[in-house]
C-alpha positions in Angstrom: -28.6 -37.7 -8.2 -30.8 -34.6 -6.7 -29.2 -32.8 -3.7 -31.8 -30.5 -1.4 -31.4 -28.4 1.6 -34.4 -27.8 4.0 -35.4 -25.2 6.3 -33.4 -22.9 4.0 -33.6 -19.2 5.6 -35.8 -17.2 2.8 -33.5 -14.9 0.8 -34.4 -11.1 1.1 -34.5 -10.4 -2.6 -38.4 -10.5 -3.6 -38.5 -8.6 -6.7 -38.3 -9.9 -10.2 -35.5 -6.8 -11.0 -32.2 -6.6 -9.6 -32.8 -3.8 -6.9 -30.2 -1.4 -5.3 -29.9 -3.4 -1.7 -28.8 -6.7 -4.0 -26.5 -4.7 -5.7 -25.0 -2.8 -2.4 -24.8 -6.0 0.0 -25.1 -9.3 -2.3 -22.9 -8.2 -5.0 -20.6 -5.1 -2.8 -20.5 -5.9 0.3 -21.6 -9.9 0.5 -18.7 -10.9 -0.5 -16.4 -8.4 0.6 -15.2 -10.5 3.7 -14.1 -13.9 2.0 -12.3 -11.8 -0.9 -10.8 -9.9 1.4 -9.1 -13.3 3.2 -8.8 -14.7 -0.3 -6.8 -11.5 -1.4 -4.7 -11.4 1.7 -3.8 -15.1 1.1 -3.1 -14.7 -2.1 -0.4 -11.9 -1.3 0.9 -12.6 1.6 0.5 -16.2 2.6 3.5 -17.0 0.7 5.5 -14.4 2.3 4.3 -16.0 5.5 5.7 -19.1 4.6 8.8 -18.1 3.0 9.8 -15.4 5.6 8.0 -16.0 8.6 7.9 -20.0 9.1 11.1 -20.2 6.5 9.9 -22.8 4.6 12.4 -22.0 1.2 14.9 -24.5 2.2 12.8 -27.3 3.5 14.1 -30.5 1.4 16.3 -28.5 -0.7 13.7 -26.2 -1.3 11.6 -28.9 -3.1 8.7 -28.5 -0.4 7.5 -25.1 -1.4 8.0 -26.2 -4.9 5.6 -29.8 -5.2 3.3 -29.5 -2.0 1.1 -26.2 -3.7 1.1 -28.2 -7.1 -0.1 -31.4 -5.1 -2.3 -29.2 -3.3 -3.8 -27.4 -6.2 -4.4 -30.8 -8.1 -6.8 -32.0 -5.1 -8.4 -28.4 -5.2 -8.8 -29.2 -9.1 -10.7 -32.3 -7.7 -12.8 -30.8 -5.4 -13.8 -28.2 -8.0 -14.8 -30.6 -10.3 -17.2 -32.3 -7.6 -18.7 -29.3 -6.3 -19.7 -28.3 -10.0 -21.3 -31.8 -10.2 -23.4 -30.9 -6.9 -23.9 -27.3 -7.8 -25.6 -28.6 -11.0 -27.8 -31.4 -9.0 -29.0 -29.2 -6.3 -32.2 -28.4 -6.5 -34.2 -25.8 -3.7 -36.4 -23.3 -3.6 -33.5 -21.0 -2.8 -31.9 -22.0 -5.9 -28.6 -24.3 -6.9 -25.8 -22.1 -5.9 -26.8 -20.0 -2.8 -27.6 -22.8 -0.1 -23.7 -23.3 -1.0 -22.9 -20.0 -0.3 -24.7 -20.3 3.2 -22.7 -23.6 4.1 -19.2 -22.1 2.8 -19.3 -19.4 5.5 -18.3 -20.5 9.0 -15.9 -23.2 7.1 -13.8 -20.2 5.6 -13.8 -18.5 9.2 -12.4 -21.8 10.6 -10.0 -22.9 7.9 -8.3 -19.7 7.7 -7.6 -19.1 11.2 -5.9 -23.0 10.8 -3.7 -21.3 7.9 -1.6 -19.3 10.2 -1.8 -21.0 13.5 0.7 -23.2 12.4 2.5 -24.7 15.7 6.0 -24.1 16.6 8.0 -27.7 16.6 9.7 -30.1 14.4 10.3 -29.1 11.0 8.0 -32.5 9.9 4.8 -31.0 12.0 5.1 -27.7 10.6 5.1 -29.5 7.1 1.8 -31.5 7.7 -0.3 -28.5 9.6 1.1 -26.3 6.5 -0.4 -29.3 3.9 -3.7 -29.8 6.2 -4.3 -26.3 6.2 -3.9 -25.4 2.9 -5.8 -27.5 1.4 -8.9 -27.6 4.1 -9.3 -23.8 3.1 -8.5 -24.2 -0.6 -9.7 -27.7 -1.8 -12.7 -27.4 0.9 -13.9 -24.1 2.1 -12.8 -21.7 -0.6 -14.0 -23.9 -3.3 -17.4 -24.1 -2.3 -17.7 -20.2 -1.5 -15.9 -20.0 -4.6 -17.9 -21.8 -7.0 -21.4 -21.3 -5.9 -20.4 -17.0 -5.4 -19.2 -17.0 -8.8 -22.3 -18.4 -10.3 -24.4 -15.7 -8.8 -23.9 -12.9 -11.6 -24.7 -15.2 -14.4 -27.8 -16.7 -12.8 -28.6 -13.5 -11.1 -30.8 -12.3 -14.5 -31.4 -12.7 -18.0 -31.1 -8.8 -18.5 -28.1 -8.1 -20.3 -27.7 -3.9 -18.8 -28.7 -5.7 -15.0 -26.3 -8.5 -15.0 -23.5 -5.8 -16.4 -23.9 -3.6 -13.5 -24.7 -6.4 -11.5 -20.9 -7.8 -12.3 -19.3 -4.3 -11.8 -20.5 -4.0 -8.1 -18.9 -7.8 -7.9 -15.5 -6.6 -9.5 -15.8 -3.3 -7.0 -16.0 -5.7 -4.3 -12.9 -7.9 -5.1 -11.0 -4.6 -6.1 -11.9 -2.3 -3.2 -10.5 -5.5 -1.5 -7.4 -6.5 -3.4 -6.6 -2.7 -5.0 -7.3 -0.6 -1.4 -7.1 -2.6 1.7 -4.4 -5.6 0.3 -2.7 -3.1 -1.8 -2.8 -0.2 0.0 -3.2 -0.4 3.6 -1.5 -3.5 4.5 2.1 -2.4 2.9 2.4 0.9 4.4 0.6 0.3 7.5 -0.4 -3.5 8.6 3.2 -5.2 7.0 5.8 -3.1 8.6 3.5 -3.8 12.1 3.7 -7.4 11.3 7.4 -7.7 10.4 8.5 -11.5 10.5 6.4 -11.7 14.1 4.5 -14.7 13.8 1.7 -14.4 16.9 1.2 -10.5 15.3 0.9 -12.5 11.8 -2.0 -14.6 13.9 -3.7 -12.0 15.6 -4.3 -10.1 12.2 -5.5 -13.2 10.1 -7.5 -14.5 13.0 -9.5 -11.2 12.5 -9.7 -11.2 8.9 -11.1 -14.7 9.1 -13.7 -13.7 11.3 -14.7 -10.7 9.8 -15.7 -13.3 6.4 -18.5 -14.7 8.5 -21.3 -12.3 8.7 -20.6 -10.6 5.4 -20.9 -13.9 3.7 -24.1 -14.7 5.4 -24.7 -11.1 4.1 -24.4 -12.2 0.4 -26.4 -15.3 0.5 -29.7 -12.8 1.9 -29.3 -10.7 -0.6 -29.0 -12.6 -3.9 -31.0 -14.1 -5.9 -30.9 -16.6 -8.8 -33.8 -15.8 -11.2 -32.5 -17.9 -14.3 -32.7 -21.3 -11.8 -36.2 -20.1 -10.3 -37.6 -19.5 -13.8 -37.6 -23.8 -14.0 -38.4 -24.3 -10.3 -42.0 -25.8 -10.8 -40.3 -28.2 -13.4 -40.4 -31.3 -10.5 -39.6 -33.9 -12.9 -37.2 -32.1 -14.6 -34.2 -34.9 -15.1 -30.6 -33.3 -14.5 -28.4 -33.4 -17.4 -25.4 -36.4 -17.5 -22.5 -34.8 -16.3 -20.5 -36.5 -19.2 -23.4 -34.5 -21.7 -22.4 -31.0 -20.0 -18.7 -31.9 -20.3 -19.0 -32.5 -24.5 -21.5 -29.1 -24.7 -18.6 -27.0 -23.1 -15.9 -28.2 -25.3 -17.6 -28.7 -28.4 -18.6 -24.8 -27.9 -16.0 -22.4 -29.4 -16.6 -19.4 -27.7 -16.4 -21.5 -24.6 -13.5 -22.8 -25.2 -11.6 -20.1 -26.3 -12.9 -17.9 -23.1 -11.7 -20.4 -20.9 -8.1 -20.6 -22.8 -8.4 -16.6 -22.1 -9.3 -17.2 -18.9 -6.0 -19.3 -18.0 -4.1 -17.3 -19.7 -5.1 -14.3 -17.5 -4.8 -16.3 -14.6 -0.8 -17.4 -14.9 0.2 -14.0 -15.7 -1.6 -12.2 -13.1 -0.9 -15.0 -10.6 2.9 -14.7 -11.5 2.5 -10.7 -11.0 0.9 -11.2 -7.4 3.3 -13.3 -6.1 6.0 -11.1 -7.1 4.7 -8.1 -5.8 5.8 -7.8 -2.4 9.6 -9.6 -3.7 9.8 -6.8 -6.2 9.0 -4.1 -4.4 10.8 -5.6 -1.2 14.0 -6.3 -3.5 13.9 -4.9 -6.6 12.2 -0.9 -6.5 13.0 -0.9 -2.9 13.7 -1.8 0.9 12.4 -4.8 2.6 9.0 -3.2 3.9 9.6 0.0 3.5 5.8 1.5 3.6 6.0 3.4 0.4 7.2 1.3 -2.6 4.3 -0.9 -2.2 2.3 1.1 -1.4 2.8 3.2 -4.7 3.1 0.8 -6.8 -0.8 0.3 -5.2 -1.9 4.0 -6.0 -0.7 3.9 -8.9 -3.2 0.4 -9.3 -6.1 1.8 -7.7 -6.6 5.3 -9.3 -7.1 3.8 -12.6 -10.0 1.0 -10.5 -11.6 3.9 -9.2 -12.0 5.6 -12.3 -13.2 2.3 -14.3 -15.9 2.1 -11.4 -17.6 5.2 -13.8 -16.6 4.7 -17.5 -16.1 1.0 -18.0 -19.2 -0.2 -18.2 -20.9 3.2 -20.7 -17.8 2.4 -22.3 -18.6 -1.2 -22.8 -22.5 -0.9 -23.8 -21.0 1.7 -26.2 -18.1 -0.4 -27.9 -18.8 -3.5 -26.9 -17.5 -6.0 -23.9 -14.7 -7.6 -26.2 -13.9 -5.2 -28.3 -13.5 -2.5 -25.2 -11.3 -5.3 -23.5 -9.2 -5.9 -26.5 -8.1 -2.5 -26.7 -7.8 -2.2 -22.8 -4.7 -5.1 -23.1 -2.6 -3.0 -25.6 -2.3 -0.7 -23.3 -1.8 -3.5 -20.5 1.1 -5.2 -22.7 2.5 -1.3 -23.5 3.1 -0.7 -19.3 4.2 -3.5 -18.4 6.8 -3.8 -21.5 8.1 -0.3 -19.8 8.2 -1.5 -15.8 10.6 -4.7 -17.4 12.8 -2.8 -19.4 13.2 -0.4 -16.5 12.3 -1.8 -13.0 14.5 -0.2 -10.8 13.6 3.6 -12.2 10.6 4.1 -9.9 9.1 7.2 -12.4 9.4 4.8 -14.9 7.7 2.2 -13.2 4.9 4.4 -12.0 4.2 5.5 -15.2 4.0 1.7 -16.7 1.7 0.9 -13.8 -0.6 3.4 -14.9 -0.9 2.6 -18.2 -1.1 -0.8 -17.6 -3.7 -0.5 -14.9 -6.1 1.3 -17.3 -6.3 -1.5 -19.6 -6.7 -3.9 -17.4 -9.7 -2.2 -16.4 -12.1 -3.3 -19.0 -11.2 -7.2 -18.8 -11.3 -6.3 -14.5 -15.2 -5.2 -14.4 -16.8 -6.7 -17.4 -15.0 -10.3 -17.8 -17.9 -12.4 -15.7 -20.5 -10.6 -18.3 -19.2 -12.1 -20.7 -18.9 -15.4 -19.2 -22.6 -15.5 -18.7 -23.5 -14.0 -22.5 -21.6 -17.4 -23.5 -23.4 -19.6 -20.7 -26.2 -18.0 -22.3 -25.3 -19.1 -25.5 -24.5 -22.6 -25.0 -28.0 -22.9 -23.6 -29.6 -21.3 -26.3 -27.4 -24.1 -28.7 -27.6 -27.3 -26.4 -31.5 -26.5 -25.0 -29.8 -27.1 -21.4 -28.0 -24.7 -19.2 -24.3 -26.2 -17.5 -23.6 -23.5 -14.9 -22.3 -26.1 -12.7 -20.1 -27.9 -14.5 -18.9 -24.7 -16.4 -18.0 -23.1 -13.1 -16.2 -25.9 -12.3 -14.2 -26.3 -15.1 -13.1 -22.2 -14.9 -11.9 -22.5 -11.2 -10.4 -26.2 -12.1 -8.2 -23.8 -14.5 -7.4 -21.1 -11.8 -7.0 -23.5 -8.9 -4.4 -25.3 -11.0 -2.5 -22.5 -12.8 -2.2 -21.2 -9.1 -0.6 -24.1 -7.9 1.7 -24.8 -11.1 2.4 -21.1 -10.5 3.4 -21.2 -7.0 5.4 -23.6 -7.4 7.4 -22.6 -9.9 7.6 -19.2 -8.5 8.6 -20.7 -5.4 11.2 -22.8 -7.9 12.6 -20.1 -9.1 13.6 -18.0 -5.9 15.1 -21.6 -4.9 17.4 -21.7 -7.7 18.1 -18.3 -7.9 19.4 -18.1 -4.4 16.6 -16.4 -2.3 17.3 -15.5 1.3 14.7 -15.4 3.6 15.6 -12.3 5.6 17.3 -12.2 9.3 18.9 -10.6 11.9 22.0 -10.4 11.9 24.0 -10.3 15.6 23.5 -7.1 16.2 20.0 -7.0 15.9 19.7 -5.6 12.2 17.4 -7.1 9.6 19.1 -8.4 6.8 17.1 -8.6 3.3 18.9 -8.6 0.6 18.7 -10.7 -2.5 21.6 -11.4 -5.2 21.2 -10.2 -9.0 19.8 -14.0 -10.0 17.0 -13.6 -7.6 16.2 -10.1 -8.8 16.0 -10.5 -12.4 13.4 -13.8 -11.7 11.7 -11.8 -9.2 11.4 -8.9 -11.9 10.1 -11.4 -14.5 7.4 -12.4 -12.0 6.2 -9.3 -11.6 5.8 -7.3 -14.9 7.8 -9.4 -18.2 5.6 -12.4 -18.5 2.4 -10.1 -18.7 3.8 -8.4 -21.5 3.7 -11.7 -23.7 0.1 -12.8 -22.3 -1.8 -9.6 -22.8 -0.6 -9.8 -26.6 -2.0 -13.4 -26.6 -5.5 -12.3 -25.3 -5.6 -10.0 -27.9 -5.7 -12.5 -30.0 -8.1 -14.9 -28.8 -10.5 -12.5 -28.0 -10.5 -11.8 -31.3 -12.5 -15.0 -32.1 -15.0 -14.4 -29.0 -18.1 -12.6 -31.2 -21.0 -13.4 -28.8 -22.2 -9.8 -28.0 -23.3 -9.9 -31.8 -25.7 -13.2 -31.2 -26.8 -13.0 -27.5 -29.8 -10.9 -27.5 -31.6 -13.3 -30.4 -30.5 -15.7 -28.6 -32.3 -14.7 -25.6 -35.2 -14.3 -27.5 -35.1 -17.4 -28.9 -34.4 -18.9 -25.4 -37.8 -17.3 -24.0 -40.0 -18.2 -26.7 -39.0 -22.0 -26.2 -39.7 -21.6 -22.4 -42.6 -19.8 -22.6 -44.1 -22.8 -25.5 -43.0 -25.2 -23.1 -44.8 -23.8 -20.4 -48.2 -23.7 -22.2 -47.4 -26.8 -23.5 -46.9 -28.2 -19.9 -50.5 -26.6 -18.7 -52.4 -28.3 -21.9 -51.1 -31.7 -20.7 -52.3 -31.1 -17.0 
């Protein structure tokens, strides 16, 4: 099976080398719309469900526990399908980029549907939440995220240029999650929205619409140079899915980096879900506009420093070694916050240490993942980018679903009470000690443990030692194949 797209708009990128416009428009500004929408949803969609729609008690707390898990099973399946489709797509614009183009309008439509939950019966709301959630995450965002995630590995084989693109790509993520969502939203937007459903809908519709033109920009200002190396091999047969899976799970580096990603995602997702609740109930007061902003500023400062510092350090010491050292600091900072969760000064100090430690992982992971993909091509003589990315995203979505369900179960079982207005019109938002302890563990406790595990795993992924030699061998093979093809014509 081979998928083709006819009459696709041409990329604006023509150069065989990565250009400045490609970095700024294709990897920094272009992905910003979809990443902003996803970052807002990752932090606040659960708050919308618990505090605005007040779904915490539906089915005795079971709905918000079970529905994310079931939805992410569906999402995992669609990620596998999407990986297969990408690997079987052949166009003059590459195999991943055409799907970015398709995802642009889908993100806008499904993003709006997520929040326009009709008022009415509980059953109607439950059905709408189930359907809209899966249309966004299992369909629209899966298409975008799978194709977007492959752009750095498929952009070029030049490790320096690829590392630069990885940094620019991550800057886009940090700008959205570390500045707008973490600073502007808690300080300006959330106090304005409160628990007013109409204001939530208006704000989220604007963000959903913004994703459309920016995602189109990513399509036009990216280029799949690695894919296009084989553009003239019209008779090349696609690698069977089973063969790609076997190659992935028999490669030690790939298995370890996927395990690394799983553990990191679990810890990060618990932290992301716990952030708003921690600031509202443990460290500060509900939507005070200050607490979350302070915590986020402390996180944003290291990320800003990292733009200039991480890649030079990674080139000197190695991506893996720098990331390992970072996670040591990550564990220490998280532990400080866990031990002193109500002390603002110590939490800020702990968060600063932790976020300094998290810089290498944030900026260079995709470049390290790309090295592993090249290593697998050298080892197996074929690429399996789509299948590898489908497994990568399946891990992400499945763990997110499980973590979201477990987090909501923790809230329900520890007596979480949704904010409400009393007879005098005063907003009441107070939690018991059990709920606050669960929220604290989710936000800072678990990552103290996962950081140690990540250091151990990274110690067994020395792929950088051999990647230049392997890339040279890949290049030599392709040149020999091209010579043979020319001689046979």
